[in-house]
N, C-alpha and C positions, 0 to 999 in steps of 0.2 A: 504493500500500500504506500502510495506517495505521501510525502510529508504534508502537502496541502490538504490531502484527504483526511489524514490523521487529525490535523488541526481542526478541520471542519467537523469531524465526528466528535472530537472532544468538546467542541463548542456546543454542539447540539445536546450532548450528554449533560454538560454542565447546565445548560438552559433548562433541560427537562428536570434535573434534580432540583434546581432552584425553584422551578414551578411547583414540584411535588412538595418541597419543604414549605413553600408559601401556603399551599392548600392545607397541609397538615397542621401548621402553626395556627392558621386561621380557624380550622375546625376545632382544635383544642381550645383556642381562646373562647369560642362560642360555647363549648361544653363547660369550661370552667365557669363561665358567667352563669350557667344554669345550676351550679353547685355540684358538678361532676368532676371528680379528680381521678388522675391516673398515677399509678406507681409501678415502677419496674424493678426497684431494689431498695435497699435500706442503707443508711449512712454508716451503721455499725452492725457487725455480725460477730457472733460468739458461739462457741460450742459449750454445752452444759452436760455435766456428768451427774446422773441421778444417784441418790442414796436411798437404798431400800429401807422402808420402815417395817420392822418386824411386828406382826400381829399375833395375838394370843388366840386367834380363832381362824378357821379355814372355811368360813361360811360363804364368802363372796364368789359368785360365779361369773358375773359380767359387770364389774364396777364401772358405772358410766358417768356419774356425777359426784362431786364432793364439795361440801361447803363447811366452813369453819367459822365459829363465832365464840370468842372468849375461850373457855376451856372445854368446849364441846365441838366435835366433828361429826358430820353425818355423811355416809356414803350411800348412794343409790345403786342398787343392783338391778339392772335392766331385766335380767332373766332369773331373778331370785326364785328358789324352790318354794319357800314358805313365806318369806317376807321380801318386800322391795326396798325397805330402808333399814339402816343399821346405825346405831348411835355409839360413839366412842368418846373416851376421855382424850383431851388434847393437851399437850403434845405427845403424850406417851402412847396413844392409840390403844388403850386397854378397852376391850369390848364391854359395853354396858347393857344394851338391850336392842330389840328389833321392833319395827312397827310396819304398818302397811301390809297386813296379812293378805296373802293371795287367796282369792276365792270369789264366789259370786253371791254371797250373802250381803244384806244391806250394809253391814259394817266392814266388809272386805273389799279388796280392790282387784279389778280385772287387769289393770296395767298401771304403771307409773311412768309418765313421760318426763317429768321433772319435779323438783321440789324447790322451795325457797325458804331460807332461814334468815329471819330478820327480826331484830328486837326480841329475841328469845321466844319467837313464835314460828312454827313450821306450817307451811301450806304445801299440799301435794296436788298433782294433777293426774286424774284418771281419764284418758281420752275415750276409752271404751265405754265408760259410764257417763262421760261428759260431766264430770264432777270435780269440784275443788273441795279439799278437806283441810280443816284447820286442826292442828295438834298443839297442845300446850305441854310444857315440861312439868313433870311431877315435882312435889315439894323438895325431893332429894336431888332432882336434876338428873336422875339416872334412867329415866324412861320418858316416853312421849305418850300423852293420853289424848284420845280422839275427843274433840270439843264440838265441832259442827261440820256439816257437809252442805255444800251449795251446788245445786243443779243448774247448769248453764242453759240459757235460752236455746230453743230448738234450732233457731236460724244461725247459731254459731257452729260452723262446720268443723267437726273433728279437730279440736285444738291439740296441737302437738308441742306447744311450749307456752310459757306465761312468765310474767314478772309482776312484782308488787309495785304499783305506782304510788299509792299512799294508803292510809288506814281504811279507806272505803272503796278503792278502785284497783283493778288489775289491768294489765295490757296483754293482749293475746294476738298472735298472728292471724290474719284473715285468709282462710284457705278457700274462700269462694272466688277470689280473684277480683272482687269488687273494690277492695281497698288494700292497704298494706298491713294495718293492724287495727285492733279494736280496743276501745276502752269499755270495761265491763265492771258493773257495780259488785260490791261484796255479796250481793244477793243473787248474782248470776245474770243480771239484766244488762242487755246491750245499751250502752250510753251513747257511743259515738264511733263512727268509722273515720279512719285517718289515713291519708296518703294514698299512693297508688304504686303498683309494681313498676319499678323504674327500668322497664325493658325497652329495647329497640325493636322487638318482635311485634310489630303492629298487628300482623295477621292473627297471632295467637291472642293478643290482647282483645281483639274484636270478636274472634270466633271460638276460642278455646281457653277461656279464663280459668276454669278449675284445673285443667292440665298445666297451664302456666303457673298457677299458684303452687301446685305440687312440685314443679321443677324448682321454684323459688323458695322451697322450704328453707327456713332460716332459724338459727339459734339466736336467742336474744338475751340481753341483760340490761338492767336499768339501775342507775345510781341516783337516788333521790337527793343527794347532797348537791350535785351539780346539774341535775336535770337531763343527763345524757342517757338516751336509749340507743343501744347499738345492736345491729342485726348482721349476722354473717351467714352466707348461703352454704348449704350442704353440698351443692354442686357449683362448679365454676369457682370464680375468685372475686366475689363482690361483697362489699360491706356497705352498710348504711349507718349514718349517724344522725339521729334526731335530737335536737336540743328542745326539750319540751317546755323550757322556761321562756325562750324567745321565739319558739316555733320556726326554727331554721332546720334545714335538711341537706345533707351532703351524701353523695354516692361515690364510693371508692372502687375503681376497677383495677385489679391486678393484671398481670400478663395473660391470664387465662380468661379474663372477661366474665360476662354474665353466664348463668347456667345454660347448658345446652341440653336439648331433649328432642325426642320424637313423640308424636301422638299415636298411641296404640289404637287398636280396632274398637276397644270399648271406651275410648275417649280419655284413657289414663295417660300419665306422663311416663315415658321410657327414657331413663337418663343415658346420656352419652357425654363425651368430653372427659371431665375429671371429677374425682371426689375432692371437695373443697374443704370447708371448715367443719370442725366437730364440737367446738365450744367457744364461748366468748365471755370476757369478764371486763366490766367497767370499774376502774378504781377512781380515786379523786383526781388523778392527773393523766391516766393513760387508759388505752383500750388494748387488751391482750386477746389475741385470737389464735386458736390452735388450728394449724393448717396441714392437710395431707398432701394434696397435689398429685396423686397417682391417677393415671389415665385408665379409663375403663377397659380399653383394648389391651393394656398391659396386664390388668387383672385377669381378663379372659385368657390371655396367652399363658399366664401362670397356671390357671385351672386346667388348660389343655395339656400342660406338661405334667399334670398330676400334683401340682404344688399349690398349697394354700397361700394366697397373698397375705402380706402382713396386715394385721388388723389394728389400725390406729394411725396416729400422726406424729411426725418427727420434727415439726417446726412450730414455734410460737412466734407470731408477728406482733410487734408492739407499735401502736400509733399514739400520737397525742390526741387530745379531745377535738382538735380541728381536722383530724384525718391525715396529718403529715406522718410519713413513716419514720420511726425512731430507731428500732432495733429488731434484728432477726436472731432468734435463738435456734440452733440446731441441736437436737437432743440425741442421746446415745441409745434411746429406746422409743418405741411407739406408745403414745398415750392417747387418752380421750378427754376426760374432764380435768379442769384445773380450778384451784383457788389461789388467790394472790394476796400476799401480805407485803406491801411496799415498805412498811416500817422495819421489818426484819429481813427484807430482800429475799423472800422465800416464795417458791412456787411448790404447792403440793398437788400431785397429779395422780390419776388412776391409770393403771396399765392392765388391759384385759387379758393379755396372753402370758401371764406370769402367776405363779403360785404365791408370789409376794407382790400384791397389786397396788400398794400405796408407795409412791415415790416422792422424794423431796429434792428440789433443785435450789441451789443458791445462786442468786443473780447479782 
């Protein structure tokens, strides 16, 4: 190729790249103006080595969530044989008692999707019964006693998570696809529908909202001190930050973007893309999100080789309350649920593929 031709080709290439960058920057500017942020990395990264907490009992089958308040810790067992919840002394983790008995009687639970421990009161969510149950600590603090059960309105579709907004109100994701989440009274009555699924899939938003809502299943946490409600998608790599004090909303897209899915014959959502987040925690200063990031095609390939893919997540992403990426932690094992204590710089996590399922990390 002659030198003039090379120069002309380079000029055209440079012109094309400049135009592409201009379009990209202009697009991002518009998205940022709408409260949509993009992150591709973290300014700080660090590896964490977990320390196993020895338990004096072997009753946990699938420890999915953990919450700590004062000298008490509660672990939720997603597939518990007899009970879904277990109370421990903290920090020694001596077993105290169990609650949330499995069964179909009026005082038993068919499932436990999550629980919340706040101000020495515990609320649990049973999606199969569409019930929230309040438990109070006994006078000795060694057990939890069932106090009241609230049946949710029939138009609240299968709630899979919840958070305590205040003494009289809960927030629950909306799986109808009509809004993003719901405010629900302590009597189970729908108060308000808030937000919308922040998808770019306009066709699904118009024609397949229930399937879209399934694909956008998110784990949530709320901090009443700063008014931050954070939601992290189980598929893809999308987080949302709602400031319920000033009514602002931001959407954070990571490299894998929003949840990907196909619509099945029965109208259900079939996940594709990646497994995303598995838990989220809002502290006074930060948002911690447990991230997996494994592609479904890689999981399928592992199954085809006769190998079970790893169950859990090896990353914890940390953002400030405005959604700016702060820190990425890479873990030496796969975890699911977390509890954070920034005063002691401690993360306590659950590991489902271990006989010693409670792990502590120092940050």
